[in-house]
N, C-alpha and C positions, 0 to 999 in steps of 0.2 A: 307498501310496511306498517306497522305500527309502533310506538314507543312505548315501555314499560319498563318501570323501574320495580327492582324487587331487594326486599331485604327478608335476607333466616335469621336466626337465632340460635345455636343448640348451646347446650349446657351437658358436660359431661363428669362424669367421676373418676377421671382421667387422666396421665400427665402430660402436658401441652404437648412431648415430642411425638409421645404414641398418637395422639389426635392428630396432628399433620403427617404423620407416617401414614396414615388411614386416607387421609385426602389426597396425598401424591403418589399413590397405590389402588388409583383408579380406575386399573382393571378389573379392581375384587370389589365393586361397587357394587354389581349388580347382584351379588353374595349376599349382600344384608340392606339397600337402597333399596326399597318398594319404590317402582315408576323409572329404575333403568332399567335399562332393557340388555346394553351389550354396552361395551367398551372397546373400541381395536385401540392397537398402538400404530399408530406410521410413520412419529418420527423420534428416536430419543433426541433427550436434550445436553444441555453441557452437565458438569457434577451438580451443579443445584436445580438440575430441570427447564433451562431457560433453551427456549427454543424446541420441545418435545411436543408434537401434538400428537392427541386423540381424539379419535370419532365415536360421540356419544351417539346412541337411540336410547330416546328416554319413550317411555309410555303411559297412558292414562289410561282411567274408568275409561272415557270416550272412546269409541274404535279411529283412535288419532298418535301417529309417532310423528315425534320430532329426531331429525337428525340433524346433527354439525358434526365441525370440527373445535377446536380449541387450539390452540397455540398459548405454550405459556410462556410471557412476557419480559414478567421481575418477579425477582422471589427475595426477600429476607428472610434467612433460616428461623425456623421455629415462631416469626412473626406471621408472615403475609406474601400469598403468594396472587398476582396478579396472570391473566390471561386475557385473550381476542377467541371469540367465536365467528366465524363465516358458515356460512351454510345457511340454513332452513334459520339459523338463530343466527343474526350478528351482533354486536357489539361487546363489552368487554363487562368482566366479573374477575371479583375481589374476596378471598379470605381473606380475615382479620382473625388472628387466636392469641387468646390473652389470657393467664389465671390467676387466679387470688390466692394459691397454697394448695388449693384444694378441689375444686373446678376448673376445668379448662373450659373457657368462651368460644364458640365460631361464629362469628358474621358473619356474611355471604350477601355482598353487593350486588346487584346487579342491573345494566344500564343497557337495552336490546329494543331490539326491533325483529319482531315475527311478518 
């Protein structure tokens, strides 16, 4: 397995709570996020989604799919979400949200092995 670290930054002209909800409702990602082929909920989490487990199927322009599960391990409501990936992708990912009054910024940090 090879180690990878990725940082992705998005900016939205939307309230922070709405952006957080888009991230939490990952079953809807295939509707708006190219590359996400399928998301299946395997287990519900607590009121903050901690303990929730989803199986993700990602596709790329190459004839290859990446399938892994992600368990939500920590949540600070509206500020950040952290999870642990297992399967074809293994590691930790963290979503951090911030807002400057008009724009919500999302930073995703991923430390994984593929």
